[in-house]
C-alpha positions as CSV (number, residue, x, y, z in Angstrom):
1,M,-1.1,4.7,-8.3
2,Q,-4.0,5.0,-5.9
3,L,-4.4,6.5,-2.2
4,A,-5.2,3.8,0.4
5,R,-5.2,3.5,4.1
6,V,-3.4,0.6,6.0
7,V,-6.1,-1.3,7.8
8,G,-4.5,-4.4,9.1
9,S,-1.5,-6.9,8.3
10,V,-1.1,-10.5,7.4
11,V,1.0,-13.0,8.9
12,A,2.0,-16.0,6.8
13,T,4.5,-18.6,8.5
14,R,4.6,-20.6,5.2
15,K,5.1,-18.9,1.9
16,E,7.0,-19.0,-1.4
17,E,10.6,-18.6,-0.8
18,S,10.9,-15.3,-2.7
19,M,8.5,-13.9,-0.3
20,Q,10.4,-14.4,2.7
21,G,11.1,-11.3,4.8
22,L,8.4,-9.1,2.9
23,K,6.0,-7.5,5.2
24,L,2.4,-7.8,4.0
25,L,-0.2,-5.2,5.0
26,V,-4.2,-5.0,4.3
27,V,-5.1,-1.8,2.6
28,R,-8.2,0.0,1.5
29,A,-8.4,2.4,-1.4
30,L,-9.5,5.9,-0.6
31,D,-11.7,8.4,-2.5
32,E,-10.6,12.2,-3.0
33,E,-12.3,12.8,0.2
34,G,-10.2,10.1,2.2
35,R,-13.2,7.9,2.5
36,E,-12.4,4.1,2.3
37,R,-14.1,2.3,-0.6
38,G,-14.0,-1.0,-2.3
39,N,-12.6,-4.2,-0.9
40,A,-9.5,-4.6,1.2
41,I,-6.3,-5.9,-0.7
42,V,-3.1,-7.1,0.5
43,S,0.1,-5.0,-0.4
44,A,3.6,-5.9,-0.2
45,D,5.2,-3.0,1.9
46,A,8.4,-1.4,0.3
47,V,8.6,1.7,2.6
48,G,7.9,0.7,6.3
49,A,4.4,1.8,6.6
50,G,2.2,1.4,9.6
51,P,-1.4,0.9,11.0
52,G,-3.6,3.9,10.0
53,E,-1.1,5.4,7.4
54,V,-2.4,6.9,4.3
55,V,0.1,5.3,1.5
56,L,0.3,5.1,-2.4
57,I,0.0,1.8,-3.9
58,A,0.9,0.5,-7.3
59,A,-0.9,-2.8,-8.6
60,G,-0.3,-5.1,-11.5
61,S,3.1,-5.2,-13.4
62,S,4.1,-2.0,-11.6
63,A,4.0,-3.5,-8.4
64,R,7.0,-5.5,-9.2
65,Q,9.4,-2.5,-10.1
66,T,10.3,-1.6,-6.6
67,V,13.8,-2.7,-5.4
68,V,12.1,-4.7,-2.8
69,T,9.5,-6.5,-5.0
70,D,11.7,-7.0,-8.0
71,K,11.2,-10.3,-9.4
72,R,8.7,-11.2,-6.6
73,P,5.3,-12.6,-7.2
74,V,3.4,-9.5,-6.0
75,D,0.4,-7.7,-7.4
76,S,0.1,-4.6,-5.0
77,V,2.9,-2.7,-3.4
78,I,3.0,0.4,-0.7
79,M,5.4,2.5,-2.5
80,A,5.0,5.6,-0.6
81,I,3.7,7.0,2.8
82,V,1.7,10.2,2.0
83,D,2.3,13.4,4.3
84,S,-0.4,15.5,2.6
85,W,-2.7,15.8,-0.3
86,Y,-4.7,18.6,-1.8
87,V,-7.6,18.8,-4.3
88,G,-7.5,22.3,-5.9
89,D,-6.9,24.6,-3.0
90,A,-8.4,22.2,-0.3
91,V,-6.3,20.4,2.0
92,K,-7.9,16.7,2.1
93,Y,-5.1,15.1,4.3
94,K,-2.3,16.3,6.5
95,K,-0.3,13.8,8.5
């Protein structure tokens, strides 16, 4: 799992039949201080996340283990919306 921020969305009117009804969002990974890093990736949304939210994503074969993504050709899934996170005693994020 990895922390990420939702930075955009993807609209695809033509896609693989098994992908119909799946919301696709653009996310960027976050470091432990909450700074965006690395390239943006597209993740299937299994939890109803929205723009600017901090989320947890899973990638690879783990991405196909949610109810929403089971047996679908996805490589990244948003599986949780983060309310807060701490490193040691320091609050790094609070919704």
